[in-house]
N, C-alpha and C positions, 0 to 999 in steps of 0.2 A: 504494500500500500504506500503510494507516494504522497507526500505532503509538500506542496510548494509554497514558500513564503516570498516576500519581496526581496529578501536578502540571501536566502540560502535554500538548498534542496535537502530534504531529509530522506535517507534511504541508504542503500548500499553505497559506501563512500566512494569507491572507484567510479562506478557508473554515474553517481550523482555529480561528481566533479566534471565528467565529460558533458553531461546534460547542462549543467549550469554554465559551462564555458561555451558550448557549441550549439545548443538547441536553438536559441533565438536567431542567430545569423543563418543557420542552415534552413530552418523552417521559413524564415523571411525570404530567402533566395528561392526556395521551392515554390512558395506562393506567387512570387513574382514571375517565375517561369510558367506556372500554370496559367496565370492571367495573360501573359504574352502569347503563349502557345494557343490559347483560346481564340485569339484573333485569327489564326490560321484555320481554326475549326469553323469560324463563320464562313470563310472562303470555301472550305471543303463542302459544307452543307449546301451552299448555293450552287457550287459546281456540280454536285451530285444530282440535284434536282434538275438543273438545266441539261444534264447528260441523259436524263430519262429515268432516274431512280425516283421512287416515291419517298416521302418523308420518313415513313417507318423503315424502309430499306436503308436509307442514308444513316439513320440513327442506329440501326442494327449493326452496320459495318463498324461504326465508331465503338460500339459496346463490345463487339466480339473480336474484330481485327485489331483495333487500337494501335495502329502504327501509321502515322500521318503520310509519310512518303509513299507507302504502298497504297493507301486509300486514294491519294491524288492520282497515282499512276493508273489505278483501276478505273476510276471514273473518266480519266482522259482517254482510255482505250476501250471503254465498255462496248463500243460498237463491234469490236473483235474480241469475243470472250476468251479464246485461248491466249491471245496476246496479253489481255488485261490480267488474267490469272497468273500467267508466267512471269510477267514483269513485277507484279505485286509480290510474288514469292521470292524473286531475285532480290528485290529491295529489302524484303523482310529478313533475308538470310543473315544479315549482320547482327540481328538481335540474338541469334544463336551463339555468336562469339561473345557478346556481352554476357549471356547467361552462363557460359563456361567460367568466365572470370568471377562472376558474382555467386556462383553455386555454393562455395563454402560459408557464405555469410547469411544466407537467406533461408527462412523457414516461415510457413510451409512453402515448399518449392512450387507446387502446383499453382497456388495463388500468386506467388511472386512472379511466375513466368508471364502472367498477363500484363504486368507493369514494367517489363524489361523493354525500355525504349532508349533512344539517344539521350534524352534529358536525364532520366533516372540513372543511367549508367555513368554519365559524366558527373553527376552530383554525388555519386557513391565513391568517387576517388577521394578518400579521406585517410587520416593518419591512424585511426583505430577502428576495430570492428564495430564498435557501438556507433561511431559517427558514420561509418559506411552504411549500416542498416538504416539509421535515421535519414541520411541523405537520400537513399533509395526510396524508402517508403513515403517520406514526405513529398518528394518530387513526383513519384509515380501516382500517388493518390490525387495530388493537386492538379496535375496535368489531366488525369483521367476525368475528374469532375468537370473542369473547365472545358476540356475538349468536347465532351458529350453535351454539355449545356450549349456550347457555341454551335455545335453541329445542328442541334434542334432549332436554335434561333435562325441560323443561316439557311437551313432548309425551308423553314416556314416563310422566311423573307426572301426566298429565291427569286421571285419576280422583281423585287425591288433592287436586288443585287445581281442583276442579270449578267454582269461582267465584273465579278469581284476582283479580277486581276488588274483592272483599271485603278482600283483603290490600293493596290499593293499588298492586299491581305495574304496573298499566296507566298509572300516573302517573309512572313513573320516567323514561321518555323525554322527555316535555314538561318535567319538572323539570330535567333536565340542560340542555336548550336554554335555559330561562329563566335558569339559572345563568350560561350563557355570554353571554346577552343583557344581563343586569343591569349589568355594567361599562360598557356602551355607552350607558346611560341616565342618565349623570351630569349632562348638560346639559339645560336646559329644552326645547329644540327637539326632540331625539330622544324625550323623554318625551311631548311633545304628539303627535308622529307615531305613536308606539307606541299611545298611548291612542286616537287616532282610528281606527287600523287595528283594534284590538281591539273597539271599540264597533261598527264597521261589520260585522265578522265575526259578532258576537253578534246584531246586529239582523237579519242576513240568514238566520240559522239556520232560522226557521220557514217561510221562503219558497223556499229553494233546496235542491237535492239535497245529500246528505252529500258533503263534500270541497270544494264550491264556496266556502263561507265562508273557507277558507284562502286561496284564490286572490283573493277579494275583498279580504281584509286586505292581501295582498301588493301588489295593484294600488293600493289607497288609499295605502299607505306610499310606494310609488314616486312616485305623483302628488304627494303632499304634499311629499316631499323635493325633487322637481324644481321645484315651485312656489316653495319656499323658496330654491332656488339660482338662480332667474331673476334676471338683472341688472335694476336699475331703469333708467328712461329716460335717466338721466345716464351710464349705463355702469358704475356701481359695483355690487358685489354687494348683494343685499337682506339 
C-alpha cells in the first residue's frame, strides 16, 4: 500500500526513491507524447473514413492494431488489400524487435505486447528496471487512450477534415519520434549511422514497395552499429 505525501513517498525504500525522483518527469513526458500523438490519430481517423472505412472499422483498427505507421499504410493502400496487409505487416515488424529488448522487464507479456510501439519503446530507455517499466506503461497507456479518442473524433469529423494532410496532422507522429531520437544524436557516430540509414531508406523508395524503406533503414542502422562495435584484431574495441 503506497502513501504519497507532498514531500516524500512511503513504501519500499529503493522503489520509493526511484518513484519520487523519476515519476513526475516520466509521466509528464508520457502524457505529452500521448496528446501529441493524438493529433496524428485525428488525421488517421479522417483518412480512414475518406478511404472507405466506416467509423467502427476505423476505431477497431486503432483498438486492435494500434500501430500508427501500419494503420496509415493500410488505409493508403486499402484499394489493394494484399498490398495494404503486406505493407502494414512490414511496418509493424519493428515492434517485434522492441518486444525482444523489453521482454525481461514487462509483465504480463500478453498485455504488454499490445502497447509495444515506437513511443513506449523509446520512453523505456531508462537507467533502472523500475523506470523502464514506468516509462513503458505510462507512455503506452497515454498514447493508446489519446490515439483511440482522436481516431473516433477524426473519423466522425471526416467530412470536415477531408484532406487532413493539408493541416499537417499526418506529420505529428514522425515529429514526436524525431523529438525522442534527437537527444541520442549528440555524438558523431550515432549521427553518421542515422544519416546512413536515412539516405538508404530514401534511395530505396523508388524501387521497393511502401513500408520496405523503413525496414531497410533499420537493417542498415543495425549493421553499421555492429560494425562499429566489432573489436579490432588486438582485442580492443574499435
